[in-house]
N, C-alpha and C positions, 0 to 999 in steps of 0.2 A: 812227342809236342806239337810240332808241325802239323802232324796229322790231324790231331784233335783240332787244332786251331782252324784247319781247312774244313772239317766237318762243321764247326760254328759258324764259320762265316758264309757257309753253302746258302744254309736258310734266311739269313739276313738279307741275301742279293735277293732270294726269290721275294722276299716280304718287301723291298724296295721295287721290285719288279712289277709287282701287282699293285701297288700305290699308285705307281706313275700310269697306270694303263686304267685305273678303277675310274677316273673320271671319263675316259673315252668311252668305257662299256655303260656308264649312266647314261651319256649322251645317245648313244644307240639306242638304249633302251626306251628314254623319253621320245626321241623320234619315230621308232617302231609303235609306240601308245599311240601317238599324236596321228601317224598315218592309219594305223588300223580303227581308229576311233570313228564310228560312222555318225554323221549329222543328224540331228533330231529333227523330226517333221514340227512345223511352227504351230504353236498353241493359240495365238493372237493374231488375227488378222481381220479386216473389215474394209469395206467398199467407202471411199471418200466421195467418188463419183462414178457414174456408169463408166466400166471399163478402166477405173484408176483403182487400185488394190493397196492397201497399206499395210505392211508386216512389221511388228512390234518385234524387236531383236534385244538380246540383253548383251551381246558381244561372243556368245558362240555361235558355232556354224549351224546354220538351221536350213531346211528346206521348204518352200512353199509348191505346192502344186497348182498348175493352170489346167485350164480344159478349153480345148477348141470348140468343139460345138457340144457340149455337155454329154450326159449322159445317154445313151441310146441301147435298144436291142439288137443285140448281136443275130439273133435268130430272124427278126423280121428284116433288120437292113443288115443281112450278111454279107451284101455286094460291098459294103465298106472294110477295108482292111485297115490296119494301123498304119501300113505304109502310105494311106492314101492322105496323110496329112503331115506337113513338114513344117517344124517351128523355126523361125529366125528371130536374132536379136538385133534390135536397131544398132546402127552404127558399124556392123560388120562390113568390112569392104571385100564382098567376094563377087566374081564376075556373073556367078548363081545367085539367085535371090535367096535359095535356100542357106538357113543357117547352118553352118557345118561346128561340130564338136570332134575337134582332132581332125581323123580323116573320114568321118561316118557322120552323115546327114542324123539330125535330130528327128525322127518320124514318130508318128502315133498321135491320138486323139489326147493325150496327157503329156505334161513335161513338168519337170522338178526345178523350180529355181533355188540355186545356191545363193544364199546371204549369211553375211558375216560381218560384225562390227556395223559400219556405214556404207559398206559396198555390196555389189550384187544387182541393184534395181537396174531397172531399164524400162525399155519399151519392147515388148514380145508381141510378135505376129505370127499368126499361122496361115499356111498356104495349101492350097492344092496343088498337086504336081506340076498343073499347067501354070503356077505361078499367081492364080487368083486368090485375092485376099480375103480370107474368111473370118478372121476375128484380130483385134488389137488391143493389146492390154498392158498399160503401165503399172510398174510394179515402183512402190514408194517404200523406203526404209525410214523406220521411225525406232530411234534409239530409246530405251526406256531408263537411261540414267538421268535423264532431263536436264542434262548438262547442254547449256544454250550456246551456239555458233554461229546463228545466223544475223540476231539482232544484239546492238548494244544495251547493257544494263545489267542488273541483278535481280536476284529473287526479292531483295531487300528494298531496294529503289524501285523495281519494276522495269518492264521493257517497253510499256504504250505510256504516252503522255496524254491523257484525255481532258476535255475541256467544253465548256458552253458558253455563250455570249450571255444568254437569258434564260427564261422559262417559258421556252416556245417548242420543246421535245426536241429540239436538233441538238447534235453534239457532233464531235471531231476527234479522232484519235491519231497519233502520229509515231513514227519509231525511226531510228537510225539503225542503218546497216554497217556490222562490223568491216574494217578495213580491209578483208580479206575474201569477203563473200558479198555477193548480191542477190537477194531472194525475189521470189515471186509469190504473190498471193494466191494459193491454190483453192481457198475454201474461208467462207466468213460464216459463222455462225452466231446469232444474237439474239437474246431472250431477256424479258423481266421477269424474275422470279426463278428460282430453282426447280421449281415442279414442272413449269412451264418449258425450262431449259432442258429438260428429259423428254419432253413430247414436243419438240419443236420440229418443223418442217421447211427447210431452206431451198429455195430455187434460185438460179441464175439465169439472166438474160441472155441473149444472143452474143453480146459483145463480151461476155465473161468478167464485166466490172461491176454490175448492179446486182446485190444479192437481196432477196425480200424472204424474211422468216418471220412463220406465224406459228403460232400454238394452237394445237387442237380444241382448248379450252375457249379461244377466242379473245384472251385477255392481254396477249401479246403480238403486237404486229409491228415489226421493226425493218425498214430498208435502209440499206447501206452501200454506197457507191465507193470504189477505189480511185483514190486520186490519181489522174495522170501520171505523175510523177513516181508513183508506186509506194510513197513514203506515208500513207496515211489513208484512212477512211472517213468518210461524212455520212453521218446518219440521221434519221428521223423517226422518231417513235410516234407512229400515226394513232395510237391509243391514248397519249398524253394529255392529261389536263392540267393548266398551271395552278387552277384553285384547288387541286385535291390535293392531299397530302401522299407523299411516295410510301407506299407500305413496302416495296421490293425493290432490289437494286436491279440494275441492268447487268448483265453476264456477257461479255464480248469476246469471243475465242476466233483468233486468226490463226490459219495453218498456212504456213511460211516454207516455201519450197526451195532449195538450191540444189540445181543436178537432180538426184534421185533420194536426196536427203529431206526429209519432213520433218518440222518443229512445230509445236503447239504452243499460242502464247494467249493467255487470257487476263482480262481485267473486271472487276466488278465495282460498281459504284452507283450512288444516287445522283441524279442531276444536281442536286444542292449541294453536293461536296465536289462538285467541279466547275461549278458556274463561276466564271470571271468576267465581271462587267467591263465594257469597253471604256475607253478613256472619257473624263468628264470634259466639258467646254468651260474654259474660264475667259472672263472679261471683268474690266474695271468699271466699278459703278462712279467713284470719285478718285482724288488724288490719295486717298487713303483707306479705300474699301474696294476689294474684289469678291465677285460672287461667282460659282459655278452652277451649270445645269445637269441634270441625270443624261446618261447617254442616251442618244437616240433609239438605239435598239434596246433599251432595256423595256421591262414590261410596266404597263399602266394597270390601275392608278398607282400611283408611288406610296399612297397611303398604306395598301396592301404589299407594295414589293419596296420597303423602303431600303435605303444605303446608308452606310456610316462611312465616313471621311477621315482621311489622314493627311495632316499639312505639314509641310517642311518651311521652313523661312532660313534662306540662305545670304548672308551679307556678303557683299562683294568685297569688301575690305580684310574679311577673314578668309577668303579664298583666293590669294593673290596667285596659286599657281592653278587656281580652276577648280569648280566644284560641279557636281551634277547632283541630279536627284538622288541616285543611289549612293552617295557619299556617307558612310555609315556613321560619321562624327556629326551630324547635324541632328538637332533636337526634333521629335515627331509629337505631334499634336494631335488628338482624336477629337472628331464633333460631328455632331448629327444636324449642324447648320450649313447652309449652303453659302454663308457670307463668311468674310473674314477681313478683320483689319490690319494694314501693313504699314510700315515704315518706307519711306524714300529708299532708294537704291538698293531694293530687296528684290531677290528672285524667290518665287512662291513656287512650290509641289505640291500637288493634290492628287490622290487617288482614293478609288472606292470600293466597297466591298459588301455583299449581301448584310445587313444588318442582323437579319435572324439566324446567320448559318455561318460557320466557321471554315469558310470556303476561300480560295485564292484572292488575293488582292489585284485590282486591275494595275496595268501599266501606270506611271506617273504621267502627269500632265506639268510641263513647266511652264511659268509664266513669268516676263520680267517686266517689272512695274515700270512705266514710263516715268520720265523726270520732267515733264510740263511745268510741275509748280516749283521745283526746284531750278529750272530753267528762268523762270520768272523773277526769283528771288535773286539769282545771279545777276540777271538783268538791272533789277533795281539798285544792288548793291554797286554795279559798275557805274551807273547814272550818279549815285551821290559821291563815288570818289570822282568822277570827272568833274563835277561842281565844285567839289572841295578843291581839286587842283587848279580849275579855275580861277576861283576866288584867291587862292595864293598867289597866283601869277599876276593877278590885277593889282592886288597888295604891294607886290615885289616893284611893279613899275610907278608906283604912288609915293615911292621913297624918295626924300630928297637926297640930291648930290651932296 
């Protein structure tokens, strides 16, 4: 009986032992496969600028080849040996200028850069053995998941805010960096029309801050300057005509870099979609009427570029805790006129919008009506009250004792 029981328990013990070591064996197998998995060569790379290479990655390990002096004929230039070139990665702290991989120098006319996720980018330099610099290449990583990490915003709300104050061809786009990252504008590409956007040629001045993009067709010619704060660009469409209908949208693309990570941000718009007039100027005509004028920066003639207006009236007695033009509970009136009848003790707010387009409204202009008329009325009432009091005083003194 005991012998048979022992024979039954022995397989069970072996089963439990196998189950306990199975996760370990599985982990070793996965690790072995990961180590034996060879990186794939990148299938997508492009030059952003001379000697600046962008490699698209999808999260897996990829390798991108760099060449020091390009291809050469080994028979004609047989004096050149692979050991005549040495590669170095910027940031390596070596007493020698040569880049070391482990304990061996990386030599040869070509070199493979390992890139994975958002890492691996850098500045790679090629030197002769006497330390003479032959070539310098910056490798940037652009992840294909399109998840943005440099600028605040979302796909729904956008990452850039663009506006213009009139129809003169100028516009401005701004952005905000996320709290954890600060980026640098690496490249600006802008064109009017999708066809021209594909055949656009962009150049930058020596400061690296002013970009000019022109199409081969000559229909698009836009210049953009990066603001000194690095938080926006100011552009002018040099082919724009304010009296002609916009048939194509402007496409603005900003390539933003942080460390060696590159992200792409684009915005498409008509100027008529982003035009936001400056504030109107309000003045008092008389004690019961005010009028306002078009912004000085707005296009003329106003018959061709009409504005419509919104007016808010805020009574002081209804705003004991203070009211502003942005208070949501005040009634809004819309008018095409530039005059408005008002009551005493009233604060008036006026803003403007292009009458022909559903574009943004200008900021509110606030005007507090003077109380000159009311002051004169109070003075008259005070005089009558004083006269009445004086008559009462005289009459009281004439009464007999």
